[in-house]
C-alpha positions in Angstrom: 6.5 50.5 12.2 5.9 48.1 9.6 3.9 48.7 6.6 0.3 47.0 7.0 0.2 46.7 3.2 3.0 44.0 3.4 0.8 41.5 5.1 -1.7 39.9 2.7 -5.2 40.0 3.6 -7.2 36.8 4.5 -8.6 36.6 0.9 -5.0 37.0 -0.5 -3.7 34.5 1.7 -6.4 32.1 0.7 -5.9 32.8 -3.0 -2.3 32.2 -2.7 -2.9 28.9 -0.8 -5.3 27.8 -3.6 -2.7 28.7 -6.1 0.1 26.8 -4.5 -1.9 23.8 -4.0 -3.0 23.7 -7.6 0.8 24.1 -8.6 1.6 21.3 -6.1 -0.9 18.8 -7.8 0.4 19.7 -11.3 4.0 19.1 -10.0 3.1 15.9 -8.6 1.7 14.5 -12.0 4.8 15.9 -13.6 6.8 13.7 -11.1 4.8 10.6 -12.2 2.2 10.5 -9.5 -1.4 9.7 -10.9 -3.1 12.0 -8.5 -2.5 14.2 -5.4 -4.8 15.3 -2.6 -4.6 17.5 0.4 -6.0 17.2 4.0 -5.8 19.3 7.1 -3.3 17.8 9.5 -5.6 16.9 12.5 -6.3 14.0 14.8 -8.0 11.1 13.0 -10.6 10.7 15.7 -12.8 8.2 13.8 -9.9 6.1 12.6 -8.3 6.2 16.0 -11.5 4.4 17.4 -11.7 1.9 14.5 -7.9 1.0 14.7 -8.3 0.6 18.5 -11.0 -1.8 18.2 -9.1 -3.7 15.4 -6.1 -4.0 17.5 -8.1 -5.2 20.5 -9.5 -8.0 18.5 -5.8 -9.1 17.8 -6.4 -8.7 14.1 -2.8 -7.4 13.8 -1.6 -10.9 14.5 2.2 -10.9 15.4 2.6 -7.3 14.0 3.1 -5.7 17.4 4.7 -2.7 15.8 1.1 -1.7 14.8 0.4 -1.1 18.6 3.6 1.2 18.8 3.4 5.1 18.7 -0.5 4.8 18.7 -0.9 8.6 19.1 1.5 9.5 16.5 -0.1 7.0 14.1 -3.4 8.9 14.6 -2.2 12.4 14.9 0.4 13.7 12.4 1.4 16.7 14.5 3.0 14.4 16.7 5.1 13.4 13.9 6.1 16.7 12.2 6.3 19.7 14.6 3.9 22.3 13.5 2.3 20.1 11.0 -0.7 21.9 9.2 -1.3 20.0 6.0 -0.9 16.3 4.8 -0.2 15.9 0.9 -1.3 12.5 -0.3 -0.1 10.9 -3.6 -0.8 7.5 -5.4 1.5 6.3 -8.1 0.4 3.1 -10.1 2.3 -0.1 -10.4 0.1 -1.8 -12.7 2.1 -3.4 -15.7 0.5 -6.0 -17.8 1.8 -9.5 -17.0 1.2 -13.1 -18.2 0.8 -15.3 -15.3 1.3 -19.0 -15.7 -2.0 -20.5 -14.3 -0.8 -23.8 -12.9 -0.7 -24.9 -9.1 3.2 -25.8 -9.7 4.2 -22.2 -10.6 4.7 -19.8 -7.8 2.7 -16.5 -7.7 4.1 -13.2 -6.3 2.1 -10.2 -5.7 2.0 -7.8 -8.5 3.4 -4.8 -6.5 6.4 -7.1 -5.6 7.5 -7.9 -9.1 9.9 -5.1 -9.7 11.8 -2.7 -7.6 10.9 -1.9 -4.0 8.5 0.9 -4.0 10.1 2.4 -0.8 13.2 3.2 -3.0 11.2 4.8 -5.9 8.3 6.5 -4.1 10.6 8.2 -1.4 12.9 9.7 -3.8 9.9 11.1 -6.0 8.2 12.3 -2.6 11.5 14.1 -1.5 11.7 15.9 -5.1 8.1 17.2 -4.4 9.0 18.4 -1.1 12.0 20.1 -2.4 9.9 21.8 -5.1 7.5 23.0 -2.3 10.4 24.2 -0.3 11.6 26.3 -3.3 8.2 27.7 -3.8 7.8 29.0 -0.1 11.3 29.4 0.9 10.7 28.1 4.7 8.5 25.0 4.2 9.5 22.1 6.8 8.2 18.6 6.4 8.9 14.9 5.9 8.0 12.4 3.2 6.5 9.0 4.1 6.3 5.8 2.2 4.7 3.1 4.4 7.7 3.0 6.8 6.5 5.3 9.7 3.5 5.1 11.8 1.2 6.8 9.2 -2.4 5.7 8.3 -1.9 6.3 4.5 -5.1 4.9 3.3 -7.0 6.9 5.7 -5.3 10.2 4.6 -5.6 9.5 1.0 -9.2 8.9 1.4 -9.6 12.0 3.5 -8.0 13.9 0.8 -10.4 12.7 -2.0 -8.1 10.4 -3.8 -10.6 7.5 -3.4 -12.5 5.5 -0.7 -11.2 2.5 1.4 -13.1 -0.4 -0.2 -14.6 -3.7 1.6 -10.9 -5.3 1.3 -9.5 -2.3 3.1 -7.5 -1.2 0.1 -8.0 2.3 -1.2 -9.9 2.4 -4.4 -9.7 5.1 -6.8 -12.7 5.9 -9.3 -10.2 6.9 -11.7 -7.2 4.5 -11.3 -8.5 1.6 -9.7 -6.6 0.1 -6.7 -3.2 -1.0 -8.3 -1.1 1.9 -6.7 1.2 2.8 -4.1 0.3 5.7 -1.6 2.7 8.2 -0.1 2.5 11.3 2.0 4.2 14.7 2.7 3.2 16.0 6.0 4.4 19.7 6.0 4.1 22.7 8.2 2.2 25.2 5.9 -1.4 25.7 5.1 -2.5 24.3 2.0 -6.3 24.0 0.5 -7.8 20.8 1.7 -9.7 18.5 -0.7 -13.1 17.0 0.1 -13.5 13.1 0.6 -15.6 11.3 -1.9 -18.3 8.8 -1.6 -17.8 5.1 -1.0 -18.9 3.3 -4.1 -18.6 -0.3 -3.2 -22.4 -0.5 -2.8 -23.7 -4.0 -2.3 -20.8 -5.6 -4.1 -19.1 -8.5 -2.0 -16.7 -10.0 -4.8 -13.6 -9.3 -2.6 -15.2 -10.9 0.4 -16.5 -13.8 -1.7 -13.3 -14.5 -3.5 -10.9 -14.6 -0.4 -10.0 -18.1 0.1 -9.1 -17.8 3.7 -12.0 -15.7 4.6 -9.7 -13.0 5.9 -12.2 -10.3 5.3 -14.3 -11.1 8.3 -16.8 -8.4 7.6 -16.8 -5.4 5.0 -14.0 -3.2 5.7 -12.3 -5.4 8.3 -9.4 -7.9 7.6 -8.0 -10.3 10.2 -4.1 -10.4 9.3 -4.1 -13.9 11.0 -5.9 -15.2 8.1 -4.6 -13.0 5.5 -2.2 -14.6 2.7 -0.3 -11.5 2.4 0.4 -11.3 6.0 1.2 -15.0 6.3 3.8 -15.0 3.5 5.4 -11.7 4.3 5.1 -10.4 7.8 4.8 -13.6 9.7 8.3 -14.9 10.7 7.6 -18.4 12.2 7.2 -21.7 10.4 3.8 -22.1 12.3 1.2 -21.0 10.1 -2.0 -22.8 10.9 -2.4 -25.7 8.5 -6.1 -24.9 7.9 -4.9 -21.4 6.6 -1.9 -22.3 4.8 -3.7 -25.1 3.0 -5.7 -22.4 1.3 -2.7 -20.2 0.4 -2.7 -22.0 -3.1 0.5 -21.3 -4.9 0.9 -17.6 -3.6 4.6 -17.5 -2.3 4.8 -13.7 -1.7 1.7 -11.7 -1.0 -1.7 -12.1 -2.7 -3.8 -10.1 -5.2 -7.0 -12.0 -5.2 -9.3 -9.3 -3.5 -7.9 -6.6 -6.1 -8.1 -9.0 -9.1 -11.8 -9.5 -8.6 -12.7 -5.8 -7.9 -15.0 -4.4 -10.5 -13.3 -0.9 -10.1 -9.9 -2.2 -11.4 -11.4 -1.9 -15.1 -10.4 1.7 -14.6 -6.7 0.8 -13.7 -4.0 3.0 -14.9 -0.9 1.5 -16.5 2.3 2.6 -14.7 4.6 4.9 -16.4 7.4 3.7 -13.9 9.7 1.1 -15.6 11.1 0.1 -12.3 7.8 -1.5 -11.4 7.8 -3.8 -14.4 8.2 -7.6 -13.6 11.6 -8.9 -13.5 12.5 -12.0 -15.5 11.4 -15.3 -13.8 8.9 -13.5 -11.4 5.7 -14.9 -13.2 6.7 -18.3 -14.5 9.4 -20.1 -12.2 8.2 -23.3 -10.8 7.8 -24.0 -7.1 10.4 -26.8 -7.3 13.0 -24.3 -8.8 12.2 -21.7 -6.0 12.5 -24.4 -3.3 16.3 -25.0 -4.0 17.3 -21.3 -4.3 20.6 -20.7 -2.5 21.2 -17.6 -0.3 23.5 -16.0 -2.9 20.9 -16.5 -5.6 18.2 -15.2 -3.3 20.2 -12.0 -2.8 21.0 -11.4 -6.3 17.5 -12.1 -7.7 15.7 -10.0 -5.2 18.2 -7.2 -4.7 16.2 -4.1 -4.3 12.9 -6.2 -4.2 10.2 -6.1 -1.7 10.5 -10.0 -1.6 13.8 -9.7 0.3 11.5 -8.7 3.3 10.9 -12.4 4.1 14.5 -13.3 4.0 15.5 -16.6 2.2 14.2 -18.9 4.9 10.8 -17.1 5.0 10.6 -17.4 1.1 11.5 -21.0 1.0 8.9 -21.7 3.8 6.3 -20.1 1.6 7.5 -22.3 -1.2 7.2 -25.5 0.8 3.6 -24.7 1.8 2.8 -23.9 -1.8 4.5 -27.2 -2.9 2.4 -29.1 -0.4 -0.8 -27.4 -1.8 0.2 -28.2 -5.4 0.6 -31.8 -4.6 -2.7 -31.9 -3.0 -4.2 -30.2 -6.0 -2.7 -32.4 -8.5 -2.9 -35.7 -6.9 -5.2 -38.3 -8.3 -7.8 -39.5 -5.8 -7.6 -43.1 -7.2 -4.2 -43.0 -5.8 -5.4 -42.8 -2.3 
């Protein structure tokens, strides 16, 4: 017969979970994450209905992959067998930069100025998972970095790391919104955190600033109109002229809704040097980008998020921006 004293009481088990959860958060900060939060691995019922409505409206544009694995996307237990907890982390990518404010200088989203976050974040998450496995001896799980059907912003909000703002990005009251999100889905019980309140209030700065009116209503973004979608995910050379005419000089992504967000006064400068801007990312002319060869594109954007567009997609974006620059700088008296 087994000794009943060998089994922890519910109270002891709870205390151990709390201690492990707190230690996990400390380890996450030690690894360079700004914050770490925990949720129970359950079906995301509310998010599921919102996602379904968003997809029904066609707001995912050509991103058909967002319709795939719908059940897995809204229930982590279908992604990781025996999943009990979702551990969410955020890592700042904010580094001060000097943008050249001129229509003939190409603008690249801040998150893509350095090394691809998939490479950096995944490695850190796997280290955190290894640490957790060492502590427990038997934990099974997976790390996710925006490369699988996981609703990362929803889980981060559920774990108390922030709230999803009217521009649909996660906002932290302590770190603003210039950060990446990652998750561990694991098969052990950890102590869950509580969500925090939405603090957007009556502010509509992001909605008012969007040049393409992509934020069709608070908390809802139509990818068909979004500059980030058009310049990154859209593969064809057929972006509606009425939309691309409002792209300005953005050639990969767009930061406008985050730049105007008042909560980014609390931004945290990143401790990760790999996210620092590479040379030429913020001051290269559109004309120079327009003649980039495949060889130079592969060299300049090696291990960069920009490689996602491939060279042809990047040059397409530059051409649109050049058309906008010509329109903006032309003298009406020349007509």
